BAKOL-397932 format. One record per residue (C-alpha): residue number from 1; residue in three letters; x, y, z. Coordinates in nm, 4 decimals. Example, Ala and Ser with C-alpha at 12.3 -4.5 7.8 and 13.67 -1.06 7.14 Angstrom:
BEGIN
<r num="1" residu="ala" xx="1.2300" yy="-0.4500" zz="0.7800"/>
<r num="2" residu="ser" xx="1.3670" yy="-0.1060" zz="0.7140"/>
This chain:
BEGIN
<r num="1" residu="met" xx="16.5302" yy="9.4757" zz="7.0298"/>
<r num="2" residu="his" xx="16.1938" yy="9.3420" zz="6.9168"/>
<r num="3" residu="ser" xx="16.1348" yy="9.1617" zz="6.5873"/>
<r num="4" residu="asp" xx="15.8087" yy="9.0763" zz="6.4116"/>
<r num="5" residu="ala" xx="15.8229" yy="8.8801" zz="6.0850"/>
<r num="6" residu="ile" xx="15.5290" yy="8.8717" zz="5.8453"/>
<r num="7" residu="gly" xx="15.5984" yy="8.7266" zz="5.5025"/>
<r num="8" residu="asn" xx="15.9491" yy="8.7969" zz="5.3842"/>
<r num="9" residu="leu" xx="15.9693" yy="9.1494" zz="5.5315"/>
<r num="10" residu="thr" xx="16.0704" yy="9.1813" zz="5.8962"/>
<r num="11" residu="val" xx="16.0123" yy="9.4848" zz="6.1181"/>
<r num="12" residu="gln" xx="16.2632" yy="9.5297" zz="6.3995"/>
<r num="13" residu="val" xx="16.2339" yy="9.7913" zz="6.6726"/>
<r num="14" residu="ala" xx="16.5365" yy="9.9017" zz="6.8750"/>
<r num="15" residu="arg" xx="16.5867" yy="10.1531" zz="7.1542"/>
<r num="16" residu="his" xx="16.8277" yy="10.4417" zz="7.0976"/>
<r num="17" residu="gly" xx="16.8693" yy="10.6402" zz="7.4163"/>
<r num="18" residu="asp" xx="16.5214" yy="10.7304" zz="7.5372"/>
<r num="19" residu="lys" xx="16.3524" yy="10.6876" zz="7.1950"/>
<r num="20" residu="tyr" xx="16.2733" yy="10.4010" zz="6.9567"/>
<r num="21" residu="ala" xx="16.3306" yy="10.3439" zz="6.5858"/>
<r num="22" residu="trp" xx="16.2188" yy="10.0750" zz="6.3405"/>
<r num="23" residu="lys" xx="16.4052" yy="9.8971" zz="6.0610"/>
<r num="24" residu="leu" xx="16.2569" yy="9.6921" zz="5.7782"/>
<r num="25" residu="tyr" xx="16.4574" yy="9.3941" zz="5.6580"/>
<r num="26" residu="ser" xx="16.3997" yy="9.1711" zz="5.3572"/>
<r num="27" residu="asp" xx="16.5009" yy="8.8046" zz="5.3520"/>
<r num="28" residu="gly" xx="16.8558" yy="8.7657" zz="5.2323"/>
<r num="29" residu="his" xx="16.9573" yy="9.1269" zz="5.3038"/>
<r num="30" residu="tyr" xx="17.1945" yy="9.2125" zz="5.5856"/>
<r num="31" residu="gln" xx="17.1226" yy="9.5862" zz="5.5757"/>
<r num="32" residu="pro" xx="16.7715" yy="9.7275" zz="5.6297"/>
<r num="33" residu="ile" xx="16.5811" yy="9.8286" zz="5.3171"/>
<r num="34" residu="lys" xx="16.3857" yy="10.0985" zz="5.5062"/>
<r num="35" residu="phe" xx="16.4328" yy="10.2570" zz="5.8472"/>
<r num="36" residu="ser" xx="16.3246" yy="10.5434" zz="6.0706"/>
<r num="37" residu="val" xx="16.5115" yy="10.7857" zz="6.2869"/>
<r num="38" residu="pro" xx="16.4703" yy="10.7387" zz="6.6640"/>
<r num="39" residu="ile" xx="16.1688" yy="10.9676" zz="6.7192"/>
<r num="40" residu="phe" xx="15.9137" yy="10.7328" zz="6.8759"/>
<r num="41" residu="leu" xx="15.8497" yy="10.7581" zz="7.2483"/>
<r num="42" residu="ser" xx="15.7261" yy="10.3998" zz="7.2864"/>
<r num="43" residu="glu" xx="15.8106" yy="10.0627" zz="7.1392"/>
<r num="44" residu="asp" xx="15.4463" yy="10.0128" zz="7.0392"/>
<r num="45" residu="ala" xx="15.4406" yy="10.3386" zz="6.8422"/>
<r num="46" residu="ala" xx="15.7609" yy="10.2427" zz="6.6609"/>
<r num="47" residu="gln" xx="15.6206" yy="9.8946" zz="6.5888"/>
<r num="48" residu="ala" xx="15.2987" yy="10.0415" zz="6.4444"/>
<r num="49" residu="ala" xx="15.4929" yy="10.2864" zz="6.2276"/>
<r num="50" residu="gly" xx="15.7178" yy="10.0025" zz="6.1118"/>
<r num="51" residu="his" xx="15.4148" yy="9.8018" zz="6.0024"/>
<r num="52" residu="glu" xx="15.2852" yy="10.1049" zz="5.8097"/>
<r num="53" residu="gly" xx="15.6235" yy="10.1278" zz="5.6377"/>
<r num="54" residu="arg" xx="15.6041" yy="9.7561" zz="5.5625"/>
<r num="55" residu="ala" xx="15.2578" yy="9.7974" zz="5.4097"/>
<r num="56" residu="arg" xx="15.3817" yy="10.0826" zz="5.1870"/>
<r num="57" residu="glu" xx="15.6754" yy="9.8696" zz="5.0753"/>
<r num="58" residu="leu" xx="15.4439" yy="9.5771" zz="4.9904"/>
<r num="59" residu="val" xx="15.2263" yy="9.8107" zz="4.7793"/>
<r num="60" residu="arg" xx="15.5374" yy="9.9372" zz="4.6014"/>
<r num="61" residu="leu" xx="15.6513" yy="9.5808" zz="4.5331"/>
<r num="62" residu="ala" xx="15.3059" yy="9.4843" zz="4.4006"/>
<r num="63" residu="arg" xx="15.3024" yy="9.7835" zz="4.1657"/>
<r num="64" residu="ser" xx="15.6509" yy="9.6986" zz="4.0482"/>
<r num="65" residu="ala" xx="15.5485" yy="9.3377" zz="3.9798"/>
<r num="66" residu="ala" xx="15.2435" yy="9.4582" zz="3.7845"/>
<r num="67" residu="met" xx="15.4706" yy="9.6552" zz="3.5546"/>
<r num="68" residu="gln" xx="15.6763" yy="9.3510" zz="3.4576"/>
<r num="69" residu="pro" xx="15.6453" yy="9.3004" zz="3.0786"/>
<r num="70" residu="arg" xx="15.4898" yy="8.9544" zz="3.1009"/>
<r num="71" residu="ile" xx="15.2275" yy="9.0587" zz="3.3529"/>
<r num="72" residu="arg" xx="15.1609" yy="9.3856" zz="3.1727"/>
<r num="73" residu="arg" xx="15.1175" yy="9.2030" zz="2.8404"/>
<r num="74" residu="thr" xx="14.8694" yy="8.9619" zz="3.0005"/>
<r num="75" residu="leu" xx="14.6686" yy="9.2559" zz="3.1337"/>
<r num="76" residu="glu" xx="14.6727" yy="9.4245" zz="2.7917"/>
<r num="77" residu="ile" xx="14.5428" yy="9.1067" zz="2.6235"/>
<r num="78" residu="lys" xx="14.2595" yy="9.0783" zz="2.8767"/>
<r num="79" residu="val" xx="14.1600" yy="9.4415" zz="2.8189"/>
<r num="80" residu="val" xx="14.1607" yy="9.3930" zz="2.4397"/>
<r num="81" residu="glu" xx="13.9454" yy="9.0801" zz="2.4755"/>
<r num="82" residu="met" xx="13.7046" yy="9.2641" zz="2.7040"/>
<r num="83" residu="val" xx="13.6717" yy="9.5568" zz="2.4589"/>
<r num="84" residu="ala" xx="13.6168" yy="9.3131" zz="2.1700"/>
<r num="85" residu="arg" xx="13.3319" yy="9.1446" zz="2.3630"/>
<r num="86" residu="glu" xx="13.1752" yy="9.4836" zz="2.4372"/>
<r num="87" residu="leu" xx="13.1926" yy="9.5792" zz="2.0673"/>
<r num="88" residu="glu" xx="13.0339" yy="9.2483" zz="1.9644"/>
<r num="89" residu="gln" xx="12.7496" yy="9.3032" zz="2.2104"/>
<r num="90" residu="cys" xx="12.6934" yy="9.6570" zz="2.0831"/>
<r num="91" residu="ala" xx="12.6886" yy="9.5348" zz="1.7213"/>
<r num="92" residu="ala" xx="12.4321" yy="9.2622" zz="1.7969"/>
């Protein structure tokens, strides 16, 4: 089994028979949050696919964080301020 930790998501690759599979773990979770079936012929291929899965999960987490009410409200205020400045410049 090979493990590579970057941030709080860990990719682990394990051999199952003559093929490899990856699992993605988050800190504090015993069970994997994402995983593949054993279809990869090499450990390197499984590791690369695991890192792609990790990248997709990080994008999903970032999008989820952006939708939090506090963050969303801050973005809305900035957009309103930007539009107000644009209108003032057009009026001048």
